[in-house]
C-alpha positions, 0 to 999 in steps of 0.5 A: 954311232955307225954299226947303231945305224947299219943295225937300224937300216938292217931291222928297217930292210927285215920290217918293209921285207915282213910288210903284207901287202893288201890283196884283193879285187879294184876297179878303175872307173871312169865317172863321166861314162860310169865303165867299170873296170875290175881286177885282181892284184896281190898287191893293192897299193903298187896296182894304183900306181901301176895302172895310173902311171900306164895310162897315164903314158899312154902305155895301158894294155887295155886298150878301152880302159886308155881311151876312155882316159884320153877323151875323159880328162885321164886320171881327175876323170878317173876313179880308184877303188878298193872291192875288195880285201883278202882277209884270211891269212891262213891261204897260201898262194895257191890259195890266195890265188884261187880266190882274187880268180873266183872274186873277180869272176863276182864282182865282174859280173856284179857291177857289170864290168871289163877286165882291167887288164 
């Protein structure tokens, strides 16, 4: 039985390492003011957690966003949205990086947003 548990654990670890994290462009918007910040991430799930954690702690690198967070109700006054997902799995690391930069620039302009970081 213990051997089976070890095998199951190995499989679970392998599956975790092989999973694909969503890559793309996100926005954070202050619902009270409409201020919007846009960023690119290689891990959108983790990005939301990271952004909200640093904002809750008062340690976000973007001081304008931090001030809006504090003045407008914190997490209840902010929305995190995935603006665009990278769908092409064939891009290598350099291709993904170029795509992220290009699409971030596009969405910053299209939404009249500020950089998230």
